[in-house]
A tleap script that builds the chain and sets N, CA, C and O, in Angstrom:
source leaprc.protein.ff14SB
mol = sequence {
  NMET THR ASP SER ALA GLU PHE ASP LEU ILE
  ARG ARG ARG HIE HIE TYR ARG CYS CYS ILE
  CYS ARG GLN PRO GLU LYS VAL ALA GLY THR
  LEU LEU PRO VAL LYS GLY LYS ALA ALA GLU
  GLY ASP ALA TYR CYS THR PHE PRO VAL CYS
  PRO ASP HIE HIE ALA LYS TYR MET GLN GLY
  PHE PHE THR GLY ILE GLU MET LYS LYS ILE
  GLY ILE SER ALA GLU ASP TYR ARG ASN PHE
  LEU SER GLU MET ALA LYS ASP ARG GLU ALA
  GLY ASP GLY LEU SER GLY SER GLU LYS GLY
  SER LEU THR LYS ASP ASP THR ILE LYS LYS
  ILE GLN LYS ALA GLN LYS MET LYS MET PRO
  LYS VAL HIE SER ASP TYR LYS LYS GLU CILE
}
set mol.1.N position { 1.268 12.764 -2.200 }
set mol.1.CA position { 2.260 12.814 -2.448 }
set mol.1.C position { 2.977 13.398 -4.457 }
set mol.1.O position { 3.879 14.115 -4.892 }
set mol.2.N position { 2.302 12.866 -4.814 }
set mol.2.CA position { 2.257 13.863 -6.503 }
set mol.2.C position { 0.929 13.746 -7.475 }
set mol.2.O position { 0.095 12.854 -7.639 }
set mol.3.N position { 1.080 14.802 -7.932 }
set mol.3.CA position { -0.368 14.885 -8.545 }
set mol.3.C position { 0.056 13.542 -10.039 }
set mol.3.O position { 1.141 13.069 -10.379 }
set mol.4.N position { -1.590 13.277 -10.678 }
set mol.4.CA position { -1.766 12.456 -11.436 }
set mol.4.C position { -0.709 12.468 -12.656 }
set mol.4.O position { -0.022 11.482 -12.924 }
set mol.5.N position { -0.644 13.796 -13.433 }
set mol.5.CA position { -0.310 14.707 -14.270 }
set mol.5.C position { 1.332 14.463 -14.359 }
set mol.5.O position { 1.880 14.190 -15.427 }
set mol.6.N position { 2.139 14.614 -12.940 }
set mol.6.CA position { 3.687 14.556 -12.703 }
set mol.6.C position { 4.327 13.153 -12.475 }
set mol.6.O position { 5.516 12.903 -12.281 }
set mol.7.N position { 2.638 11.782 -12.580 }
set mol.7.CA position { 2.628 10.584 -11.493 }
set mol.7.C position { 2.869 9.699 -13.115 }
set mol.7.O position { 3.713 8.810 -13.234 }
set mol.8.N position { 1.893 10.186 -14.340 }
set mol.8.CA position { 1.796 9.965 -15.177 }
set mol.8.C position { 3.088 10.295 -15.820 }
set mol.8.O position { 3.196 9.442 -16.701 }
set mol.9.N position { 3.999 10.970 -15.857 }
set mol.9.CA position { 5.164 11.424 -16.114 }
set mol.9.C position { 6.708 10.412 -15.748 }
set mol.9.O position { 7.753 10.090 -16.312 }
set mol.10.N position { 6.078 10.231 -14.571 }
set mol.10.CA position { 6.975 9.281 -14.047 }
set mol.10.C position { 6.749 7.754 -14.192 }
set mol.10.O position { 7.543 6.914 -13.767 }
set mol.11.N position { 5.361 7.422 -14.962 }
set mol.11.CA position { 5.395 5.887 -15.107 }
set mol.11.C position { 6.224 6.043 -16.649 }
set mol.11.O position { 6.947 5.190 -17.163 }
set mol.12.N position { 6.027 6.810 -16.958 }
set mol.12.CA position { 6.050 6.657 -18.599 }
set mol.12.C position { 7.387 6.695 -18.434 }
set mol.12.O position { 7.977 5.682 -18.808 }
set mol.13.N position { 8.259 7.868 -17.826 }
set mol.13.CA position { 9.852 7.188 -18.096 }
set mol.13.C position { 10.688 5.648 -17.200 }
set mol.13.O position { 11.821 5.262 -16.912 }
set mol.14.N position { 9.476 5.269 -17.076 }
set mol.14.CA position { 9.758 3.895 -16.653 }
set mol.14.C position { 9.137 3.185 -17.067 }
set mol.14.O position { 8.777 2.368 -16.220 }
set mol.15.N position { 8.577 2.932 -18.476 }
set mol.15.CA position { 8.011 2.654 -19.611 }
set mol.15.C position { 6.894 1.506 -19.322 }
set mol.15.O position { 6.553 0.576 -20.053 }
set mol.16.N position { 6.396 1.892 -17.929 }
set mol.16.CA position { 4.615 1.570 -17.931 }
set mol.16.C position { 5.396 0.443 -17.637 }
set mol.16.O position { 5.400 -0.343 -18.585 }
set mol.17.N position { 6.515 -0.182 -16.013 }
set mol.17.CA position { 6.682 -0.508 -15.861 }
set mol.17.C position { 6.853 -1.111 -14.151 }
set mol.17.O position { 6.946 -0.017 -13.594 }
set mol.18.N position { 6.921 -1.853 -13.337 }
set mol.18.CA position { 6.706 -2.021 -11.951 }
set mol.18.C position { 8.722 -1.572 -11.586 }
set mol.18.O position { 9.691 -1.717 -12.332 }
set mol.19.N position { 8.681 -1.293 -10.859 }
set mol.19.CA position { 9.504 -0.928 -10.485 }
set mol.19.C position { 10.913 -2.082 -9.432 }
set mol.19.O position { 12.123 -1.928 -9.270 }
set mol.20.N position { 10.445 -2.591 -9.204 }
set mol.20.CA position { 10.969 -3.797 -8.545 }
set mol.20.C position { 10.345 -5.002 -9.339 }
set mol.20.O position { 11.093 -5.045 -10.315 }
set mol.21.N position { 9.499 -5.922 -9.491 }
set mol.21.CA position { 9.267 -6.678 -10.763 }
set mol.21.C position { 9.219 -6.978 -12.812 }
set mol.21.O position { 9.265 -7.967 -13.544 }
set mol.22.N position { 9.106 -5.502 -13.005 }
set mol.22.CA position { 9.412 -5.346 -13.627 }
set mol.22.C position { 8.539 -5.710 -14.692 }
set mol.22.O position { 8.923 -5.963 -15.834 }
set mol.23.N position { 7.342 -5.733 -14.292 }
set mol.23.CA position { 6.249 -6.448 -14.924 }
set mol.23.C position { 5.091 -5.344 -15.513 }
set mol.23.O position { 4.230 -4.808 -14.815 }
set mol.24.N position { 5.304 -5.129 -17.080 }
set mol.24.CA position { 4.121 -4.290 -17.689 }
set mol.24.C position { 2.479 -3.841 -17.149 }
set mol.24.O position { 1.548 -4.643 -17.225 }
set mol.25.N position { 2.296 -2.209 -16.515 }
set mol.25.CA position { 1.000 -2.519 -16.300 }
set mol.25.C position { 0.492 -3.221 -16.600 }
set mol.25.O position { 0.238 -4.045 -15.722 }
set mol.26.N position { -0.202 -3.582 -18.306 }
set mol.26.CA position { -1.801 -4.657 -18.822 }
set mol.26.C position { -0.984 -5.122 -17.569 }
set mol.26.O position { -1.295 -4.402 -16.620 }
set mol.27.N position { 0.044 -6.160 -17.181 }
set mol.27.CA position { 0.035 -7.827 -16.886 }
set mol.27.C position { -0.191 -6.857 -15.130 }
set mol.27.O position { -0.911 -7.649 -14.523 }
set mol.28.N position { 0.020 -5.871 -14.338 }
set mol.28.CA position { -0.023 -6.296 -13.097 }
set mol.28.C position { -1.202 -5.768 -12.963 }
set mol.28.O position { -2.178 -6.292 -12.425 }
set mol.29.N position { -1.123 -4.618 -13.497 }
set mol.29.CA position { -2.327 -4.184 -13.293 }
set mol.29.C position { -1.878 -2.752 -12.868 }
set mol.29.O position { -0.660 -2.583 -12.807 }
set mol.30.N position { -2.863 -1.466 -12.499 }
set mol.30.CA position { -2.497 0.352 -11.865 }
set mol.30.C position { -1.227 0.923 -11.169 }
set mol.30.O position { -0.956 1.169 -9.994 }
set mol.31.N position { -0.695 1.014 -12.100 }
set mol.31.CA position { 0.813 0.638 -11.132 }
set mol.31.C position { 0.511 2.589 -9.924 }
set mol.31.O position { -0.175 3.568 -10.218 }
set mol.32.N position { 1.246 2.370 -8.876 }
set mol.32.CA position { 0.869 3.314 -7.785 }
set mol.32.C position { 2.615 3.370 -6.579 }
set mol.32.O position { 3.571 2.661 -6.264 }
set mol.33.N position { 1.918 5.005 -6.286 }
set mol.33.CA position { 3.257 5.582 -6.025 }
set mol.33.C position { 3.752 5.395 -5.422 }
set mol.33.O position { 2.953 5.737 -4.551 }
set mol.34.N position { 5.225 4.819 -4.452 }
set mol.34.CA position { 6.141 4.822 -3.203 }
set mol.34.C position { 6.907 5.785 -3.280 }
set mol.34.O position { 7.039 6.528 -4.253 }
set mol.35.N position { 7.565 5.845 -2.075 }
set mol.35.CA position { 8.265 7.581 -2.364 }
set mol.35.C position { 9.603 6.535 -2.086 }
set mol.35.O position { 9.572 5.550 -1.349 }
set mol.36.N position { 10.825 7.032 -2.903 }
set mol.36.CA position { 12.185 6.294 -2.070 }
set mol.36.C position { 13.391 7.553 -3.454 }
set mol.36.O position { 13.030 8.409 -4.263 }
set mol.37.N position { 14.629 7.081 -3.124 }
set mol.37.CA position { 15.834 8.645 -3.694 }
set mol.37.C position { 15.964 8.061 -5.260 }
set mol.37.O position { 15.762 7.121 -6.029 }
set mol.38.N position { 16.546 9.615 -5.049 }
set mol.38.CA position { 16.826 9.566 -6.649 }
set mol.38.C position { 18.197 8.275 -6.571 }
set mol.38.O position { 18.240 7.408 -5.698 }
set mol.39.N position { 18.967 8.391 -7.413 }
set mol.39.CA position { 19.948 8.096 -7.871 }
set mol.39.C position { 21.481 8.914 -7.906 }
set mol.39.O position { 22.568 8.388 -7.670 }
set mol.40.N position { 21.242 10.279 -8.251 }
set mol.40.CA position { 22.002 10.926 -7.355 }
set mol.40.C position { 21.618 11.962 -6.202 }
set mol.40.O position { 20.541 12.428 -6.574 }
set mol.41.N position { 21.934 12.498 -5.098 }
set mol.41.CA position { 22.263 13.437 -4.357 }
set mol.41.C position { 20.156 12.858 -3.490 }
set mol.41.O position { 19.162 12.356 -4.015 }
set mol.42.N position { 20.444 13.285 -2.187 }
set mol.42.CA position { 19.561 13.118 -1.048 }
set mol.42.C position { 18.315 13.143 -1.562 }
set mol.42.O position { 17.418 12.875 -0.763 }
set mol.43.N position { 18.035 13.368 -2.577 }
set mol.43.CA position { 16.605 13.647 -2.468 }
set mol.43.C position { 15.293 12.534 -3.291 }
set mol.43.O position { 15.187 11.781 -4.259 }
set mol.44.N position { 14.624 12.969 -2.345 }
set mol.44.CA position { 13.496 12.012 -2.014 }
set mol.44.C position { 12.205 12.183 -3.780 }
set mol.44.O position { 11.797 13.240 -4.261 }
set mol.45.N position { 11.925 10.795 -4.272 }
set mol.45.CA position { 11.287 10.969 -5.470 }
set mol.45.C position { 10.710 9.617 -5.369 }
set mol.45.O position { 11.134 8.736 -4.622 }
set mol.46.N position { 9.573 9.503 -6.290 }
set mol.46.CA position { 8.289 8.714 -6.544 }
set mol.46.C position { 8.540 7.470 -7.266 }
set mol.46.O position { 9.616 7.574 -7.855 }
set mol.47.N position { 8.134 6.636 -7.410 }
set mol.47.CA position { 8.363 5.124 -8.313 }
set mol.47.C position { 7.176 4.855 -8.305 }
set mol.47.O position { 6.171 5.319 -7.766 }
set mol.48.N position { 7.488 3.772 -9.193 }
set mol.48.CA position { 5.904 2.707 -9.657 }
set mol.48.C position { 5.597 1.961 -9.323 }
set mol.48.O position { 5.864 1.140 -10.200 }
set mol.49.N position { 4.928 1.255 -8.230 }
set mol.49.CA position { 5.196 0.211 -8.632 }
set mol.49.C position { 3.674 -0.447 -8.625 }
set mol.49.O position { 2.644 0.224 -8.561 }
set mol.50.N position { 3.743 -2.011 -8.708 }
set mol.50.CA position { 2.679 -2.708 -8.992 }
set mol.50.C position { 1.896 -2.796 -7.714 }
set mol.50.O position { 2.451 -2.431 -6.678 }
set mol.51.N position { 0.319 -3.367 -7.671 }
set mol.51.CA position { -0.609 -3.520 -6.684 }
set mol.51.C position { -0.258 -4.287 -5.538 }
set mol.51.O position { -0.688 -4.021 -4.416 }
set mol.52.N position { 1.059 -5.906 -5.964 }
set mol.52.CA position { 1.093 -5.845 -5.116 }
set mol.52.C position { 2.411 -5.297 -4.257 }
set mol.52.O position { 2.573 -5.127 -3.049 }
set mol.53.N position { 3.217 -5.110 -5.320 }
set mol.53.CA position { 4.185 -4.616 -4.249 }
set mol.53.C position { 3.994 -3.273 -3.299 }
set mol.53.O position { 4.740 -3.126 -2.331 }
set mol.54.N position { 2.782 -2.120 -3.665 }
set mol.54.CA position { 2.143 -0.946 -3.258 }
set mol.54.C position { 2.447 -1.766 -1.971 }
set mol.54.O position { 3.464 -1.756 -1.277 }
set mol.55.N position { 1.032 -2.642 -1.805 }
set mol.55.CA position { 0.813 -3.231 -0.736 }
set mol.55.C position { 1.654 -3.860 0.416 }
set mol.55.O position { 1.302 -4.034 1.583 }
set mol.56.N position { 2.901 -4.177 -0.199 }
set mol.56.CA position { 3.866 -5.240 0.250 }
set mol.56.C position { 4.266 -3.428 1.192 }
set mol.56.O position { 4.257 -3.239 2.408 }
set mol.57.N position { 4.456 -2.775 0.492 }
set mol.57.CA position { 5.708 -0.943 1.097 }
set mol.57.C position { 4.769 -1.137 2.079 }
set mol.57.O position { 5.181 -1.360 3.218 }
set mol.58.N position { 3.305 -1.088 1.815 }
set mol.58.CA position { 2.718 -0.229 2.802 }
set mol.58.C position { 2.744 -1.023 4.015 }
set mol.58.O position { 2.720 -0.395 5.073 }
set mol.59.N position { 2.792 -2.327 4.057 }
set mol.59.CA position { 2.638 -3.241 5.437 }
set mol.59.C position { 3.710 -3.062 5.440 }
set mol.59.O position { 3.681 -2.090 6.195 }
set mol.60.N position { 5.170 -3.238 5.120 }
set mol.60.CA position { 6.435 -3.223 6.292 }
set mol.60.C position { 7.270 -3.750 5.844 }
set mol.60.O position { 8.391 -3.777 6.350 }
set mol.61.N position { 6.772 -4.630 4.167 }
set mol.61.CA position { 7.520 -6.637 4.318 }
set mol.61.C position { 8.288 -5.870 3.359 }
set mol.61.O position { 8.706 -6.839 2.725 }
set mol.62.N position { 8.821 -4.819 2.736 }
set mol.62.CA position { 10.326 -4.787 1.960 }
set mol.62.C position { 11.140 -5.380 2.077 }
set mol.62.O position { 11.391 -5.547 3.271 }
set mol.63.N position { 11.877 -5.928 1.348 }
set mol.63.CA position { 12.852 -7.156 1.839 }
set mol.63.C position { 14.297 -6.001 1.662 }
set mol.63.O position { 13.966 -4.830 1.847 }
set mol.64.N position { 15.883 -6.225 1.317 }
set mol.64.CA position { 16.972 -5.424 1.374 }
set mol.64.C position { 17.258 -5.247 -0.327 }
set mol.64.O position { 18.024 -4.395 -0.778 }
set mol.65.N position { 16.502 -6.204 -1.151 }
set mol.65.CA position { 17.036 -5.989 -2.333 }
set mol.65.C position { 15.484 -5.227 -2.525 }
set mol.65.O position { 15.677 -4.045 -2.809 }
set mol.66.N position { 14.525 -5.441 -2.480 }
set mol.66.CA position { 13.106 -4.187 -2.695 }
set mol.66.C position { 13.709 -2.924 -2.981 }
set mol.66.O position { 13.721 -2.323 -4.055 }
set mol.67.N position { 14.509 -2.405 -1.228 }
set mol.67.CA position { 15.194 -1.606 -0.570 }
set mol.67.C position { 15.795 -0.805 -1.944 }
set mol.67.O position { 15.597 0.168 -2.671 }
set mol.68.N position { 16.563 -1.816 -1.760 }
set mol.68.CA position { 17.611 -1.241 -2.575 }
set mol.68.C position { 17.375 -0.725 -4.084 }
set mol.68.O position { 18.274 -0.079 -4.622 }
set mol.69.N position { 16.160 -1.004 -4.783 }
set mol.69.CA position { 15.942 -1.109 -5.988 }
set mol.69.C position { 15.060 0.858 -6.440 }
set mol.69.O position { 15.057 1.475 -7.506 }
set mol.70.N position { 14.588 1.150 -5.355 }
set mol.70.CA position { 14.412 2.377 -5.188 }
set mol.70.C position { 15.134 3.401 -4.427 }
set mol.70.O position { 14.854 4.584 -4.230 }
set mol.71.N position { 16.595 2.350 -3.861 }
set mol.71.CA position { 16.599 3.463 -3.549 }
set mol.71.C position { 17.056 3.904 -2.068 }
set mol.71.O position { 17.916 4.703 -1.697 }
set mol.72.N position { 16.383 3.289 -1.542 }
set mol.72.CA position { 16.278 3.691 0.128 }
set mol.72.C position { 16.639 2.517 0.914 }
set mol.72.O position { 16.255 1.367 0.699 }
set mol.73.N position { 17.754 3.090 2.252 }
set mol.73.CA position { 18.089 2.248 3.347 }
set mol.73.C position { 17.042 1.906 4.241 }
set mol.73.O position { 15.924 2.420 4.255 }
set mol.74.N position { 17.526 0.881 5.095 }
set mol.74.CA position { 16.189 0.201 5.889 }
set mol.74.C position { 15.980 1.509 7.174 }
set mol.74.O position { 15.157 1.455 8.088 }
set mol.75.N position { 16.800 2.443 6.966 }
set mol.75.CA position { 16.145 3.005 8.513 }
set mol.75.C position { 15.390 4.389 7.499 }
set mol.75.O position { 14.519 5.090 8.013 }
set mol.76.N position { 15.838 4.623 6.113 }
set mol.76.CA position { 14.722 5.639 5.666 }
set mol.76.C position { 13.042 5.029 5.289 }
set mol.76.O position { 11.949 5.539 5.042 }
set mol.77.N position { 13.654 3.543 5.430 }
set mol.77.CA position { 12.183 3.027 4.898 }
set mol.77.C position { 11.200 2.713 6.389 }
set mol.77.O position { 9.979 2.802 6.520 }
set mol.78.N position { 11.925 2.444 7.090 }
set mol.78.CA position { 10.993 2.954 9.137 }
set mol.78.C position { 11.185 4.093 8.782 }
set mol.78.O position { 10.733 3.936 7.648 }
set mol.79.N position { 11.490 5.156 8.802 }
set mol.79.CA position { 10.984 6.741 8.705 }
set mol.79.C position { 9.559 7.199 7.688 }
set mol.79.O position { 8.568 7.849 8.019 }
set mol.80.N position { 9.833 6.716 6.647 }
set mol.80.CA position { 8.883 6.113 5.862 }
set mol.80.C position { 7.134 5.549 6.138 }
set mol.80.O position { 6.029 5.939 5.763 }
set mol.81.N position { 7.434 4.907 6.633 }
set mol.81.CA position { 6.246 3.975 7.842 }
set mol.81.C position { 5.861 4.630 8.688 }
set mol.81.O position { 4.706 5.058 8.689 }
set mol.82.N position { 6.507 4.819 9.395 }
set mol.82.CA position { 6.455 5.901 10.527 }
set mol.82.C position { 5.384 7.355 10.427 }
set mol.82.O position { 4.429 7.819 11.049 }
set mol.83.N position { 6.332 7.743 9.087 }
set mol.83.CA position { 5.252 9.215 8.737 }
set mol.83.C position { 3.935 8.470 8.351 }
set mol.83.O position { 2.817 8.622 8.843 }
set mol.84.N position { 4.243 7.819 7.578 }
set mol.84.CA position { 2.287 7.220 6.864 }
set mol.84.C position { 1.319 6.448 7.432 }
set mol.84.O position { 0.212 6.110 7.012 }
set mol.85.N position { 2.074 6.146 8.759 }
set mol.85.CA position { 1.277 6.128 10.254 }
set mol.85.C position { 0.513 6.971 10.857 }
set mol.85.O position { -0.569 6.770 11.408 }
set mol.86.N position { 1.491 8.539 10.659 }
set mol.86.CA position { 1.218 9.342 11.622 }
set mol.86.C position { 0.103 9.893 10.685 }
set mol.86.O position { -1.038 10.202 11.030 }
set mol.87.N position { 0.642 9.958 9.436 }
set mol.87.CA position { -0.228 10.823 8.957 }
set mol.87.C position { -1.963 10.123 8.612 }
set mol.87.O position { -2.824 10.997 8.514 }
set mol.88.N position { -2.382 8.867 8.463 }
set mol.88.CA position { -3.482 8.149 8.982 }
set mol.88.C position { -4.082 8.515 9.850 }
set mol.88.O position { -5.193 9.039 9.936 }
set mol.89.N position { -3.141 8.168 10.737 }
set mol.89.CA position { -4.055 8.695 12.033 }
set mol.89.C position { -4.492 9.994 13.123 }
set mol.89.O position { -5.149 10.219 14.140 }
set mol.90.N position { -3.381 10.821 11.840 }
set mol.90.CA position { -4.134 12.373 12.455 }
set mol.90.C position { -4.628 12.851 11.396 }
set mol.90.O position { -4.358 14.052 11.418 }
set mol.91.N position { -5.341 12.544 10.249 }
set mol.91.CA position { -6.637 11.927 8.656 }
set mol.91.C position { -7.417 11.572 9.262 }
set mol.91.O position { -8.513 11.804 8.750 }
set mol.92.N position { -7.466 11.066 10.201 }
set mol.92.CA position { -9.119 9.900 10.467 }
set mol.92.C position { -9.969 10.700 11.358 }
set mol.92.O position { -11.102 11.123 11.126 }
set mol.93.N position { -9.062 10.881 12.690 }
set mol.93.CA position { -9.442 11.911 14.021 }
set mol.93.C position { -10.452 10.514 14.731 }
set mol.93.O position { -11.246 10.814 15.623 }
set mol.94.N position { -10.372 9.313 14.362 }
set mol.94.CA position { -11.300 8.430 15.615 }
set mol.94.C position { -9.788 7.783 15.862 }
set mol.94.O position { -8.805 7.697 15.126 }
set mol.95.N position { -10.180 7.144 17.955 }
set mol.95.CA position { -9.575 6.366 18.301 }
set mol.95.C position { -9.315 4.849 17.637 }
set mol.95.O position { -9.935 4.313 16.719 }
set mol.96.N position { -8.179 4.339 18.419 }
set mol.96.CA position { -7.523 3.140 17.786 }
set mol.96.C position { -8.348 2.520 17.878 }
set mol.96.O position { -8.628 1.790 16.927 }
set mol.97.N position { -9.217 2.499 19.174 }
set mol.97.CA position { -10.498 1.507 19.309 }
set mol.97.C position { -11.801 1.374 18.572 }
set mol.97.O position { -12.438 0.425 18.115 }
set mol.98.N position { -12.024 3.161 18.647 }
set mol.98.CA position { -12.832 3.400 17.419 }
set mol.98.C position { -12.414 2.582 16.193 }
set mol.98.O position { -13.313 1.840 15.797 }
set mol.99.N position { -11.413 2.538 15.579 }
set mol.99.CA position { -11.135 2.171 14.444 }
set mol.99.C position { -11.438 0.584 14.510 }
set mol.99.O position { -12.454 0.027 14.095 }
set mol.100.N position { -10.675 0.178 14.932 }
set mol.100.CA position { -11.094 -1.548 15.452 }
set mol.100.C position { -12.132 -2.369 15.133 }
set mol.100.O position { -12.263 -3.445 14.550 }
set mol.101.N position { -13.419 -0.916 16.118 }
set mol.101.CA position { -14.913 -1.951 15.860 }
set mol.101.C position { -15.295 -1.412 14.984 }
set mol.101.O position { -16.469 -1.648 14.699 }
set mol.102.N position { -14.593 -0.504 14.178 }
set mol.102.CA position { -15.172 0.073 12.232 }
set mol.102.C position { -14.599 -1.248 12.113 }
set mol.102.O position { -15.502 -2.084 12.142 }
set mol.103.N position { -13.608 -1.696 12.006 }
set mol.103.CA position { -13.105 -2.637 11.325 }
set mol.103.C position { -13.459 -4.153 11.462 }
set mol.103.O position { -13.173 -4.970 10.586 }
set mol.104.N position { -13.792 -4.316 12.064 }
set mol.104.CA position { -14.511 -5.433 12.706 }
set mol.104.C position { -16.689 -5.621 12.509 }
set mol.104.O position { -17.335 -6.667 12.563 }
set mol.105.N position { -17.114 -4.464 12.335 }
set mol.105.CA position { -18.448 -4.069 12.015 }
set mol.105.C position { -18.542 -4.620 10.476 }
set mol.105.O position { -19.375 -5.473 10.169 }
set mol.106.N position { -17.664 -4.088 9.577 }
set mol.106.CA position { -16.812 -4.004 8.553 }
set mol.106.C position { -16.930 -6.090 7.761 }
set mol.106.O position { -17.458 -6.877 6.975 }
set mol.107.N position { -16.216 -5.916 8.538 }
set mol.107.CA position { -16.026 -7.985 8.566 }
set mol.107.C position { -17.301 -8.358 9.249 }
set mol.107.O position { -16.635 -9.060 10.011 }
set mol.108.N position { -18.107 -8.476 9.531 }
set mol.108.CA position { -19.362 -9.423 9.917 }
set mol.108.C position { -20.314 -8.394 9.338 }
set mol.108.O position { -21.350 -8.410 10.003 }
set mol.109.N position { -20.369 -7.376 8.213 }
set mol.109.CA position { -21.184 -6.814 7.405 }
set mol.109.C position { -20.758 -8.403 5.998 }
set mol.109.O position { -21.435 -9.296 5.488 }
set mol.110.N position { -19.523 -8.026 5.921 }
set mol.110.CA position { -19.137 -8.470 4.651 }
set mol.110.C position { -19.529 -10.450 4.634 }
set mol.110.O position { -19.712 -11.121 3.618 }
set mol.111.N position { -19.560 -11.020 6.284 }
set mol.111.CA position { -19.577 -12.053 6.549 }
set mol.111.C position { -21.118 -12.172 6.204 }
set mol.111.O position { -21.240 -12.914 5.230 }
set mol.112.N position { -22.483 -11.647 6.715 }
set mol.112.CA position { -23.168 -11.908 6.935 }
set mol.112.C position { -23.818 -11.755 5.134 }
set mol.112.O position { -24.827 -12.251 4.633 }
set mol.113.N position { -22.622 -10.758 4.452 }
set mol.113.CA position { -23.409 -10.611 3.584 }
set mol.113.C position { -22.975 -12.229 1.688 }
set mol.113.O position { -23.320 -12.618 0.572 }
set mol.114.N position { -22.119 -12.365 2.729 }
set mol.114.CA position { -21.292 -13.517 1.340 }
set mol.114.C position { -22.475 -14.795 2.540 }
set mol.114.O position { -23.381 -15.042 1.743 }
set mol.115.N position { -22.593 -15.057 2.977 }
set mol.115.CA position { -23.745 -16.404 4.103 }
set mol.115.C position { -24.711 -15.862 3.401 }
set mol.115.O position { -25.485 -16.641 3.957 }
set mol.116.N position { -25.586 -15.102 2.518 }
set mol.116.CA position { -26.681 -14.442 1.838 }
set mol.116.C position { -26.308 -14.932 0.234 }
set mol.116.O position { -26.761 -15.657 -0.653 }
set mol.117.N position { -25.723 -14.464 0.372 }
set mol.117.CA position { -25.161 -15.387 -1.149 }
set mol.117.C position { -24.772 -16.532 -1.052 }
set mol.117.O position { -25.207 -16.953 -2.124 }
set mol.118.N position { -24.261 -17.418 -0.575 }
set mol.118.CA position { -24.019 -18.497 -0.439 }
set mol.118.C position { -21.831 -18.567 -1.189 }
set mol.118.O position { -21.071 -19.261 -1.864 }
set mol.119.N position { -21.880 -17.412 -0.460 }
set mol.119.CA position { -20.057 -17.759 -0.350 }
set mol.119.C position { -19.676 -17.798 0.715 }
set mol.119.O position { -20.136 -17.278 1.731 }
set mol.120.N position { -18.174 -18.868 0.453 }
set mol.120.CA position { -18.049 -18.494 1.294 }
set mol.120.C position { -17.089 -17.287 2.736 }
set mol.120.O position { -17.049 -16.061 2.845 }
set mol.121.N position { -16.595 -18.187 3.414 }
set mol.121.CA position { -17.168 -16.543 4.244 }
set mol.121.C position { -15.689 -15.577 4.252 }
set mol.121.O position { -14.636 -15.995 3.771 }
set mol.122.N position { -15.802 -14.613 4.710 }
set mol.122.CA position { -15.098 -13.886 4.342 }
set mol.122.C position { -13.842 -14.728 5.286 }
set mol.122.O position { -12.943 -15.448 4.852 }
set mol.123.N position { -14.205 -14.276 6.977 }
set mol.123.CA position { -13.374 -14.359 8.022 }
set mol.123.C position { -14.083 -15.839 9.000 }
set mol.123.O position { -15.126 -16.330 8.571 }
set mol.124.N position { -13.587 -16.297 9.970 }
set mol.124.CA position { -14.642 -17.007 10.549 }
set mol.124.C position { -13.808 -17.047 11.559 }
set mol.124.O position { -13.628 -18.202 11.943 }
set mol.125.N position { -12.971 -15.905 12.401 }
set mol.125.CA position { -12.776 -15.487 13.677 }
set mol.125.C position { -13.979 -14.532 14.219 }
set mol.125.O position { -14.064 -14.153 15.387 }
set mol.126.N position { -14.833 -14.229 13.247 }
set mol.126.CA position { -16.393 -13.501 14.392 }
set mol.126.C position { -17.447 -14.034 14.093 }
set mol.126.O position { -18.569 -13.532 14.170 }
set mol.127.N position { -16.949 -15.863 13.464 }
set mol.127.CA position { -17.909 -16.582 13.485 }
set mol.127.C position { -19.706 -16.165 14.527 }
set mol.127.O position { -20.919 -16.183 14.317 }
set mol.128.N position { -18.485 -15.761 15.916 }
set mol.128.CA position { -19.862 -16.308 17.231 }
set mol.128.C position { -20.485 -14.730 17.217 }
set mol.128.O position { -21.669 -14.691 17.552 }
set mol.129.N position { -20.175 -14.071 17.049 }
set mol.129.CA position { -21.002 -12.469 17.103 }
set mol.129.C position { -21.651 -12.691 15.648 }
set mol.129.O position { -21.946 -11.774 14.881 }
set mol.130.N position { -21.780 -13.726 15.458 }
set mol.130.CA position { -23.735 -13.323 14.189 }
set mol.130.C position { -24.614 -13.550 14.957 }
set mol.130.O position { -25.788 -13.433 14.604 }
savepdb mol mol.pdb
quit
């Protein structure tokens, strides 16, 4: 997307606040980049958002008001999400079943570690396999 020096300038331009909720970086946590449209023209640009809104953006849960704040339409947002999904698939070199098994194995390891530490379980869905 953008390099760190450029994103630092973008964060400064937005006064180190999330573009969506306007929470300062000190309160919300490290600001992360998302893709949007500039107010003038059709150029795409980067906006700083808090971790909560970044996760919401990446999972496809942005509402119409949130999309309007970064200047993208619902169609542009769907295109961004499909591009990100293609990039993730191309970057791993793993099939979907391999990815699923990796996440399942990682989850099982987390559960086992939590049990050793006497912490609450992370996911109870895989309890039968332990």
